[in-house]
C-alpha positions as CSV (number, residue, x, y, z in Angstrom):
1,X,-42.4,-44.6,35.7
2,X,-39.8,-46.7,37.6
3,X,-41.6,-49.9,36.8
4,X,-41.6,-49.0,33.1
5,X,-37.9,-48.5,33.1
6,X,-37.5,-51.8,35.0
7,X,-39.6,-53.7,32.4
8,X,-37.9,-52.1,29.5
9,X,-34.5,-52.8,30.9
10,X,-35.5,-56.5,31.4
11,X,-36.8,-56.8,27.9
12,X,-33.6,-55.2,26.5
13,X,-31.5,-57.8,28.5
14,X,-33.7,-60.5,27.3
15,X,-33.2,-59.5,23.6
16,X,-29.5,-59.1,24.0
17,X,-28.8,-62.5,25.6
18,X,-31.6,-64.6,23.9
19,X,-33.5,-62.7,21.3
20,X,-30.7,-61.5,19.1
21,X,-28.8,-64.9,18.9
22,X,-32.1,-66.7,18.1
23,X,-33.0,-64.1,15.5
24,X,-29.5,-64.3,14.0
25,X,-29.6,-68.1,13.8
26,X,-33.0,-68.1,12.2
27,X,-32.0,-65.6,9.6
28,X,-28.9,-67.6,8.8
29,X,-31.0,-70.7,8.3
30,X,-33.6,-69.0,6.2
31,X,-31.1,-67.1,3.9
32,X,-28.8,-70.2,3.6
33,X,-25.7,-68.2,2.5
34,X,-22.8,-70.5,1.5
35,X,-19.6,-70.4,3.5
36,X,-16.7,-69.3,1.3
37,X,-13.4,-71.1,1.9
38,X,-9.9,-70.2,0.8
39,X,-8.2,-73.3,-0.4
40,X,-4.8,-71.5,-0.8
41,X,-4.6,-70.8,2.9
42,X,-1.4,-72.3,4.5
43,X,-1.7,-72.8,8.3
44,X,1.4,-71.9,10.2
45,X,2.4,-73.8,13.4
46,X,4.6,-70.9,14.6
47,X,3.7,-69.1,17.8
48,X,4.4,-65.5,17.5
49,X,4.7,-63.6,20.9
50,X,5.3,-60.0,21.3
51,X,8.3,-59.5,23.5
């Protein structure tokens, strides 16, 4: 039973750190959704700090 928990935990860690990013990038390439941009966006050079 303890070995099963070990291997399932190891598989879950593998999926979290390697499997999910690979799957997400593959789906992004397959679906090919366009990136929408906002041309009216004005970048501000001001740095706002909460004091």
